[in-house]
C-alpha positions, -999 to 999 in steps of 0.1 A, spaced: -311 390 -425 -298 428 -419 -269 438 -397 -295 457 -372 -318 428 -374 -290 405 -361 -281 429 -333 -316 430 -321 -319 397 -319 -285 391 -304 -291 418 -281 -322 403 -271 -308 368 -266 -277 378 -247 -299 400 -221 -324 372 -217 -297 348 -209 -279 371 -183 -316 375 -166 -320 336 -170 -285 337 -153 -298 358 -125 -330 332 -121 -303 303 -116 -284 323 -88 -318 327 -67 -325 290 -74 -360 298 -92 -380 272 -111 -386 271 -150 -416 299 -151 -392 321 -132 -365 314 -156 -390 324 -183 -400 356 -165 -364 368 -158 -352 360 -196 -384 378 -210 -380 410 -186 -345 411 -193 -346 405 -227 -373 428 -239 -375 451 -213 -353 481 -228 -367 476 -259 -404 481 -247 -395 511 -226 -377 527 -261 -406 519 -281 -431 534 -256 -411 567 -253 -410 570 -292 -446 559 -294 -442 530 -314 -470 509 -306 -478 479 -305 -443 477 -292 -417 454 -313 -423 419 -296 -461 420 -301 -454 428 -334 -428 401 -341 -434 375 -316 -399 357 -326 -384 378 -295 -405 361 -272 -395 327 -287 -358 338 -284 -361 348 -247 -383 311 -241 -357 293 -256 -327 312 -240 -345 305 -205 -351 271 -209 -316 264 -223 -299 280 -192 -326 264 -167 -311 230 -182 -272 241 -184 -269 266 -158 -256 241 -132 -227 230 -154 -213 270 -150 -197 273 -117 -184 313 -130 -222 320 -134 -215 355 -120 -187 362 -144 -207 349 -172 -234 371 -166 -215 402 -165 -197 396 -198 -229 383 -216 -241 420 -203 -215 437 -216 -219 421 -252 -259 427 -249 -252 462 -239 -231 468 -269 -254 454 -294 -283 472 -280 -266 506 -278 -264 504 -315 -299 490 -320 -317 513 -298 -300 542 -312 -309 531 -350 -346 528 -341 -346 563 -324 -331 577 -354 -353 560 -377 -383 571 -358 -377 608 -353 -346 618 -373 -331 634 -342 -296 625 -331 -300 634 -297 -332 611 -294 -309 583 -313 -285 587 -284 -308 589 -257 -328 559 -273 -297 540 -279 -285 544 -239 -319 537 -226 -326 501 -245 -290 491 -236 -293 495 -199 -329 495 -187 -331 455 -193 -301 453 -167 -314 475 -145 -347 456 -145 -329 424 -138 -311 438 -107 -342 451 -97 -368 421 -97 -336 399 -83 -333 421 -54 -296 426 -62 -276 456 -62 -284 477 -89 -256 484 -118 -259 517 -118 -250 518 -79 -215 497 -88 -186 519 -94 -171 509 -131 -186 522 -161 -217 510 -175 -240 536 -187 -210 556 -201 -203 528 -221 -239 526 -236 -240 563 -243 -207 561 -260 -216 533 -282 -249 551 -290 -230 584 -298 -201 569 -321 -230 548 -343 -250 579 -348 -221 598 -357 -205 574 -380 -243 570 -396 -246 608 -399 -211 608 -420 -230 583 -441 -204 553 -434 -217 522 -446 -242 504 -417 -219 475 -410 -190 497 -404 -208 521 -381 -227 494 -362 -191 479 -357 -177 509 -344 -205 519 -321 -203 481 -310 -168 483 -305 -163 515 -287 -197 503 -261 -176 468 -255 -144 483 -252 -156 506 -225 -175 482 -204 -150 455 -210 -123 479 -198 -144 486 -168 -152 448 -160 -113 439 -165 -93 470 -155 -118 484 -130 -122 517 -153 -145 541 -135 -154 579 -141 -145 605 -113 -170 604 -82 -185 632 -64 -166 636 -31 -189 653 -2 -172 686 9 -180 705 42 -206 732 37 -203 769 50 -211 772 86 -247 783 92 -237 816 111 -215 827 78 -243 819 57 -269 836 80 -245 870 78 -242 872 40 -279 866 35 -282 901 59 -261 920 41 
């Protein structure tokens, strides 16, 4: 099995686990667990394939991805009650899945288009959309609205992988570099609270001043 295939399966499994853990927090039944696991596990990759025009999408061509989501959903349904710190586990699994998928999404984008820009975009999209979709259907605050670094970590991972691939570094090296950068940033954000500078509202010009300038 290739490095990229391992990352692909791992990313799906980890995101599926975060979806199933979200279902456990909502105390849903088994079908709810399976739905959350599948939606989160394959959501980002589905969007990527649709944007790239790769149809049928990856999980239709290879149902193994659905089997992985179902297996993870059932496993979490049977064991989630043993994990008291489920939310903490969820966000760290999400960080690992994000890191793996930022590399995998970039690799598929570059293989399809040959464009570095598209590779970075698809890597970021693949790594983040599943988590966004999970929070949306769970009716929880979106990860995008939280202050710590999230999308930036995926963007950095996809960029580093693409740059290393452009330098013709071995695939395991470029994949490891992209994964490490993404996980380092996201892990640092979770552990140390790293954030990017945020927009601060400032008072605008008084209306009469703006009107005078327009008349001149």
